[in-house]
TORPA-871511 format. One line per 10 residues: number of its first residue (from 0); their letters; for each residue z, y, x of C-alpha. Coordinates in steps of 0.1 Angstrom, whole numbers. Example, Ala and Ser with C-alpha at 12.3 -4.5 7.8 and 13.67 -1.06 7.14 Angstrom:
2
0 = as = 78:-45:123  71:-11:137
! end
This chain:
95
0 = mdkfqifcpc = -1128:-153:-403  -1165:-147:-405  -1162:-111:-417  -1136:-83:-418  -1131:-51:-437  -1124:-16:-422  -1112:15:-441  -1124:48:-428  -1095:73:-425  -1118:103:-430
10 = ceasitidak = -1138:95:-460  -1117:65:-472  -1148:43:-475  -1146:5:-470  -1170:-11:-445  -1174:-49:-443  -1185:-62:-409  -1197:-96:-398  -1174:-109:-371  -1200:-128:-351
20 = tgailsheek = -1228:-103:-349  -1209:-70:-355  -1235:-60:-382  -1224:-40:-412  -1227:-61:-443  -1217:-36:-469  -1205:0:-472  -1186:13:-503  -1178:50:-506  -1146:61:-523
30 = alkhgsfeel = -1152:72:-559  -1150:110:-562  -1128:124:-589  -1144:151:-609  -1120:178:-621  -1123:202:-649  -1139:236:-645  -1105:253:-646  -1092:230:-618  -1122:237:-596
40 = kgelgkqaqm = -1119:275:-603  -1082:274:-593  -1091:255:-561  -1118:281:-552  -1092:308:-557  -1068:291:-534  -1096:287:-508  -1104:324:-511  -1067:333:-505  -1066:311:-475
50 = rdqifnqels = -1098:327:-461  -1083:361:-466  -1051:352:-449  -1069:337:-419  -1091:367:-416  -1061:391:-416  -1044:370:-390  -1075:371:-367  -1079:408:-373  -1043:415:-363
60 = smkdrerlle = -1046:393:-332  -1078:411:-322  -1059:444:-324  -1032:431:-301  -1058:414:-278  -1071:447:-264  -1035:459:-256  -1027:425:-240  -1058:425:-219  -1051:461:-207
70 = ekfqeafkka = -1015:451:-197  -1028:420:-178  -1054:442:-161  -1027:467:-150  -1004:440:-137  -1033:424:-117  -1043:458:-104  -1007:465:-92  -1005:430:-76  -1038:435:-58
80 = dktsttpfkn = -1026:469:-44  -994:453:-31  -1011:423:-14  -1041:439:2  -1030:463:30  -1062:458:51  -1096:465:37  -1118:435:30  -1141:425:58  -1173:408:51
90 = pldld = -1175:376:72  -1213:381:77  -1205:415:94  -1184:398:121  -1215:385:140
! end
């Protein structure tokens, strides 16, 4: 075998490589299908719905985020009150 062929999983292009040198001999991109205007319009509509759905999910998670952070802060504050019975002493003041 003096050359081998690789197919890219992302763009589905085929790449021919020389086995001895590792140089790329050829690169062929996958032929793109061109759809009709109506198909493209429908695809854009689906993408717009997906964007709106993701935006609404993020918006609702941001509303809950403030409440969750406040609860975490209160829990940490209670835990800090229970664990620290003596005031903090700066190690530099001990000299």
